[in-house]
C-alpha positions in Angstrom: 63.2 27.6 22.2 63.8 24.2 20.5 63.9 22.6 24.0 60.5 24.1 24.9 59.0 22.9 21.7 60.4 19.4 22.4 58.9 19.4 25.9 55.5 20.7 24.5 55.2 17.9 21.9 56.3 15.3 24.3 53.6 16.3 26.9 50.9 16.5 24.1 51.8 13.0 22.9 51.6 11.6 26.5 48.2 13.3 27.0 46.8 11.9 23.8 48.1 8.5 24.5 46.6 8.5 28.0 43.2 9.7 26.6 43.2 7.0 24.0 44.0 4.4 26.5 41.2 5.6 28.7 38.7 5.5 25.9 39.9 2.0 25.0 39.2 0.9 28.6 35.8 2.6 28.6 34.7 1.0 25.4 36.6 -2.3 25.1 36.7 -4.1 21.8 33.8 -6.5 21.4 34.7 -10.1 21.9 33.7 -12.2 18.8 35.8 -15.3 19.5 33.0 -17.3 21.2 32.7 -19.7 18.2 29.2 -18.4 17.3 28.6 -17.7 13.6 26.0 -15.1 12.7 23.5 -16.8 10.3 22.9 -15.3 6.9 19.5 -13.6 6.9 17.4 -12.7 3.9 15.3 -9.6 4.6 12.8 -8.6 1.8 13.1 -5.0 0.7 10.3 -2.8 2.2 7.6 -2.1 -0.3 6.9 1.6 -0.8 3.6 2.8 0.3 2.8 4.1 -3.2 3.3 0.5 -4.5 1.0 -0.9 -1.9 -1.7 1.6 -3.0 -1.0 0.5 -6.5 -1.8 -3.1 -5.5 -5.2 -1.9 -4.2 -5.8 0.0 -7.5 -5.0 -3.2 -9.4 -7.4 -5.2 -7.2 -10.1 -2.6 -7.8 -9.6 -2.7 -11.6 -9.6 -6.5 -11.7 -12.7 -6.7 -9.6 -14.5 -4.2 -11.9 -13.3 -6.0 -15.0 -14.4 -9.4 -13.6 -17.9 -8.1 -12.7 -18.2 -6.5 -16.2 -17.1 -9.6 -18.0 -19.4 -11.8 -16.0 -22.6 -9.7 -15.9 -22.4 -7.6 -19.1 -20.2 -9.4 -21.6 -21.0 -12.9 -20.3 -17.5 -13.9 -21.5 -15.9 -17.0 -20.1 -12.8 -16.4 -22.2 -12.5 -12.9 -20.8 -12.7 -14.2 -17.3 -10.1 -16.9 -18.1 -7.5 -14.4 -19.3 -8.2 -12.1 -16.4 -7.5 -14.9 -14.0 -4.2 -15.6 -15.8 -3.2 -12.0 -15.2 -4.3 -12.3 -11.5 -2.2 -15.4 -11.1 0.9 -13.8 -12.6 0.6 -10.5 -10.7 -0.9 -11.3 -7.3 0.4 -14.8 -7.3 3.9 -15.1 -8.7 4.9 -11.4 -8.9 3.5 -10.3 -5.5 4.3 -13.7 -3.9 0.6 -14.3 -2.9 0.8 -11.4 -0.4 -1.1 -9.3 0.4 -4.0 -11.7 0.4 -7.7 -11.1 1.0 -8.0 -14.5 2.6 -5.2 -13.9 5.1 -6.5 -10.4 5.8 -9.2 -12.0 8.0 -6.6 -12.5 10.6 -5.3 -8.9 10.4 -8.8 -7.5 10.8 -9.5 -9.9 13.7 -6.3 -9.0 15.6 -7.0 -5.3 15.1 -10.3 -5.7 17.0 -8.8 -7.6 20.0 -5.3 -6.1 20.3 -5.3 -2.3 20.8 -1.5 -2.2 20.2 -2.0 -3.7 16.7 -2.7 -1.2 13.9 -3.9 -2.8 10.7 -2.6 -1.2 7.5 -5.0 0.5 5.1 -4.1 -1.8 2.3 -4.8 -4.9 4.3 -8.2 -3.5 5.3 -9.1 -2.6 1.7 -8.0 -6.1 0.5 -10.4 -7.5 3.0 -13.3 -5.2 2.4 -13.3 -4.6 -1.4 -14.0 -8.2 -2.5 -16.9 -8.4 0.1 -18.4 -5.2 -1.2 -18.2 -6.3 -4.8 -19.7 -9.7 -3.9 -22.6 -8.0 -2.1 -23.5 -6.4 -5.4 -22.3 -8.6 -8.2 -21.8 -12.1 -6.7 -18.5 -13.9 -6.3 -16.6 -12.2 -9.1 -13.6 -12.0 -6.8 -13.4 -15.8 -7.0 -13.9 -15.8 -10.8 -11.0 -13.5 -11.7 -9.3 -11.7 -8.8 -8.1 -14.5 -6.5 -4.8 -16.1 -7.3 -5.5 -19.1 -5.2 -8.7 -19.7 -7.2 -7.0 -19.0 -10.5 -4.2 -21.6 -10.1 -6.8 -24.2 -9.3 -9.2 -23.2 -12.0 -6.6 -23.5 -14.8 -5.7 -27.1 -14.1 -9.3 -28.5 -14.1 -9.1 -31.4 -16.6 -12.0 -33.8 -16.0 -14.1 -32.8 -13.1 -16.3 -35.2 -11.3 -19.6 -34.5 -9.6 -19.7 -35.3 -5.9 -22.8 -36.6 -4.1 -24.9 -33.9 -2.4 -24.3 -35.4 1.1 -20.6 -35.3 0.6 -20.7 -31.7 -0.6 -22.7 -30.8 2.4 -20.4 -32.6 4.8 -17.1 -31.2 3.3 -18.8 -27.8 3.2 -18.6 -27.6 7.0 -14.7 -27.6 7.0 -14.4 -23.9 5.9 -16.5 -22.9 8.9 -14.2 -24.8 11.3 -11.2 -23.3 9.6 -12.7 -19.8 9.9 -13.5 -20.3 13.6 -10.0 -21.5 14.4 -8.3 -18.7 12.4 -10.3 -16.1 14.1 -9.7 -17.7 17.6 -6.0 -17.9 17.0 -5.7 -14.4 15.6 -7.8 -12.9 18.4 -5.6 -14.5 21.1 -2.4 -13.4 19.3 -1.4 -17.1 18.9 -0.8 -17.5 15.2 -1.9 -16.6 11.6 -2.8 -20.2 10.6 -4.3 -19.2 7.3 -1.0 -17.8 6.1 1.0 -20.6 7.8 -0.9 -23.4 6.1 -1.6 -21.7 2.7 -0.9 -24.5 0.2 -0.1 -22.3 -2.7 2.1 -19.5 -1.3 5.1 -21.8 -1.3 4.5 -22.4 -5.0 4.1 -18.7 -5.7 7.4 -17.9 -3.9 9.2 -21.0 -5.1 10.6 -21.7 -1.7 8.1 -23.9 0.1 9.1 -26.3 2.8 8.9 -30.0 1.7 5.6 -30.7 3.5 4.0 -27.5 2.2 5.2 -28.3 -1.3 3.6 -31.7 -1.0 0.4 -30.2 0.3 0.2 -27.6 -2.6 1.0 -30.2 -5.3 -1.6 -32.6 -3.7 -4.3 -29.9 -4.0 -3.4 -29.2 -7.6 -3.5 -33.0 -8.5 -6.8 -33.3 -6.7 -8.1 -30.2 -8.5 -7.7 -31.9 -11.8 -10.7 -34.0 -11.0 -12.4 -32.4 -7.9 -12.6 -28.8 -9.2 -11.2 -26.1 -6.8 -10.9 -28.3 -3.7 -9.4 -25.5 -1.6 -12.0 -22.9 -2.6 -14.9 -25.3 -2.0 -13.9 -27.2 1.1 -11.2 -25.2 2.9 -11.2 -21.5 2.1 -12.4 -19.5 5.2 -12.8 -16.3 3.2 -15.2 -18.2 1.0 -17.6 -18.4 4.0 -17.9 -14.6 4.1 -18.1 -14.4 0.3 -20.9 -17.0 0.3 -22.9 -15.0 2.8 -22.5 -11.7 0.8 -23.3 -13.4 -2.5 -26.6 -14.7 -1.3 -27.8 -11.1 -1.0 -26.2 -9.9 -4.2 -28.5 -7.6 -6.2 -26.9 -8.5 -9.6 -25.7 -12.1 -10.1 -24.5 -14.3 -12.9 -27.4 -16.0 -14.7 -27.1 -19.0 -16.9 -29.5 -17.7 -19.5 -29.7 -14.0 -20.6 -33.5 -14.2 -21.0 -36.2 -16.8 -20.5 -35.0 -20.3 -19.9 -36.2 -22.8 -22.6 -35.5 -25.9 -20.4 -33.0 -27.3 -22.9 -30.9 -28.9 -20.0 -27.7 -28.2 -21.9 -26.2 -26.4 -18.8 -26.8 -29.3 -16.4 -23.3 -30.7 -16.7 -21.5 -27.4 -17.3 -20.6 -26.5 -13.8 -17.6 -28.4 -12.3 -18.5 -27.1 -8.8 -22.0 -28.5 -8.6 -23.4 -25.0 -8.1 -26.4 -25.2 -10.4 -29.9 -25.7 -8.8 -32.4 -27.7 -10.9 -36.1 -26.9 -11.2 -38.1 -28.3 -8.3 -39.8 -31.6 -8.8 -42.9 -31.3 -6.6 -43.7 -35.0 -6.9 -40.3 -36.0 -5.5 -40.8 -33.5 -2.7 -44.1 -35.2 -1.8 -42.6 -38.7 -2.0 -39.6 -37.8 0.2 -41.9 -37.4 3.2 -40.1 -34.3 4.4 -42.9 -32.4 5.9 -43.6 -29.7 8.6 -43.0 -32.1 11.5 -39.4 -32.9 10.5 -38.8 -29.2 9.9 -40.1 -28.3 13.4 -37.9 -31.1 14.9 -34.8 -29.8 13.2 -35.6 -26.2 14.1 -36.1 -27.1 17.8 -32.7 -29.0 17.7 -30.8 -25.9 16.7 -30.4 -24.6 20.2 -29.3 -28.0 21.3 -26.6 -28.0 18.6 -25.5 -24.6 19.8 -25.4 -25.7 23.4 -23.4 -28.8 22.4 -21.0 -26.6 20.5 -20.5 -24.4 23.5 -19.9 -27.4 25.7 -17.3 -28.9 23.4 -15.6 -25.5 23.0 -15.3 -25.2 26.8 -13.9 -28.7 27.1 -11.3 -28.2 24.4 -10.1 -24.7 25.3 -7.2 -26.0 27.4 -5.9 -28.2 24.6 -6.3 -25.4 22.0 -4.5 -22.9 24.1 -1.4 -24.9 24.0 -0.9 -23.7 20.5 0.1 -20.4 22.0 3.8 -20.3 22.5 3.6 -18.5 26.0 1.0 -21.1 27.3 3.1 -24.0 25.9 6.3 -22.7 27.4 4.7 -22.0 30.8 3.2 -25.5 31.0 6.5 -27.1 29.8 8.5 -25.3 32.6 5.9 -26.1 35.3 5.4 -29.7 34.4 9.1 -30.5 33.8 11.5 -28.1 35.7 14.5 -30.2 34.6 13.9 -29.0 31.0 15.9 -25.9 32.0 19.1 -28.0 31.8 18.4 -29.1 28.3 20.7 -27.1 26.0 18.9 -28.4 22.9 15.6 -26.8 23.8 15.8 -23.5 22.0 12.5 -22.1 23.4 13.5 -22.7 27.0 17.1 -21.5 26.6 15.9 -18.4 24.9 13.5 -17.7 27.7 16.3 -18.3 30.4 18.7 -16.1 28.5 16.2 -13.2 28.4 16.4 -12.9 32.2 12.7 -13.1 32.7 11.1 -14.8 35.6 8.4 -17.4 35.8 5.8 -15.2 37.4 5.1 -12.9 34.5 5.2 -15.8 32.1 2.6 -17.8 34.1 0.4 -14.7 34.5 0.5 -14.0 30.8 -0.4 -17.7 30.1 -3.4 -17.5 32.4 -4.7 -14.4 30.6 -4.3 -16.1 27.2 -6.0 -19.2 28.5 -8.9 -17.1 29.7 -9.2 -15.7 26.2 -9.3 -19.2 24.8 -11.9 -20.2 27.4 -14.3 -17.5 26.1 -13.3 -17.7 22.4 -13.5 -21.5 22.2 -17.1 -21.4 23.6 -18.1 -18.8 21.1 -16.5 -20.7 18.2 -18.2 -23.9 19.4 -21.6 -22.2 19.6 -21.1 -20.8 16.1 -20.2 -24.2 14.7 -23.2 -25.7 16.4 -25.4 -23.1 14.8 -23.9 -23.9 11.4 -24.5 -27.6 11.8 -28.1 -27.0 12.9 -28.8 -24.7 10.0 -27.1 -27.0 7.5 -29.3 -29.9 8.6 -32.4 -27.7 8.5 -31.5 -26.6 5.0 -31.5 -30.2 3.8 -35.3 -30.5 4.2 -36.2 -27.0 2.9 -37.3 -27.0 -0.7 -37.6 -23.8 -2.7 -39.8 -23.7 -5.8 -37.7 -23.1 -8.9 -38.9 -23.1 -12.5 -35.5 -22.7 -14.2 -31.9 -23.8 -13.9 -30.3 -21.3 -11.7 -26.8 -20.9 -10.2 -26.7 -21.2 -6.4 -25.9 -17.7 -5.3 -23.8 -18.8 -2.3 -21.8 -21.6 -4.1 -21.4 -20.1 -7.6 -17.9 -18.8 -8.3 -19.2 -16.7 -11.2 -16.7 -18.4 -13.6 -19.1 -18.0 -16.5 -18.6 -21.5 -17.8 -22.3 -22.2 -17.9 -23.2 -19.2 -20.1 -21.4 -20.9 -23.1 -23.7 -23.9 -22.8 -26.9 -21.8 -23.1 -28.3 -21.4 -26.7 -30.5 -18.5 -25.7 -29.5 -15.1 -27.1 -30.2 -11.7 -25.7 
């Protein structure tokens, strides 16, 4: 009996040993002795959906408070403290993300890429400020935008820029908006987020060149008030359009203007329109003939923009990584032997062939061909309308904030001696 037990355990041991050996051969131990060291990655913790909805709720409350403080309370101090809260919460606590300005790209990509699904929070952050602006003016800029808040708080001694310079620099946001939409629609890049000058400051981890850019904007903003908002912000273009049709908007005086002129130097953004001086209009010589000439030239500007867009689409498309890589491999086949070119080596290691890469690059370039012409035509229209607007005089009896350019900061209301 003991002999049988000995034989049984011996056979069982042999069987288990063989099975273990077979498993070891089927699933060999991974080889990690290649010299490669896995880099340390920092992955942010996913934000719960309930907290994302809470961000939307905070935005809604801040927009409501800003509109109430501007239109009903007419309180500059209230708007100021609200913007401080916005800077702390949406800026430093939420790291400047999610952002209504950057949401332009999410919305654009959702239209042109069926595989991309925009989150409800991103959509609401894009739409809510526009909806409030349509009814109450740019109260989002006054108290709900962290990018505007950080600039507004450092204004020391603002200078007034010449009108021609304001008009010229005012074209930059339209160019920025066109490029942002074009790059997002083609799946190339989110350039608004990539080149946001203040996100690096909010997150305290900006690259050197972005830190320099952000600090430069802040230093400039001490004297040229809100330079990013006025001369770069692409979302400001949409807000300006909405604000021009706003039903309720900030007014300098709560009742009849007494022409005291105390508010003339109150706006650091040059957003106050003065009463029309009809004698100066007559002396300027800007009559119907020049108006007709500028109006007829608008289609010419649009055509010129389309032509420039068509001529530059090849150059613009190189910003897309697939187009850039395809051109690089075609123009310089020897680059495949360069071990230092990470893009090329990553592509070769993926096992993909040139044919699908070239085909994808052609499709993307075709998108740029159409998109660049549309963007060029849009910019041509903007230039034509801007020139036309320089010779249009609207009769004004009082000092009024320009609905499109006014940030509804309520600075001017403190200068008005008129009571309700």
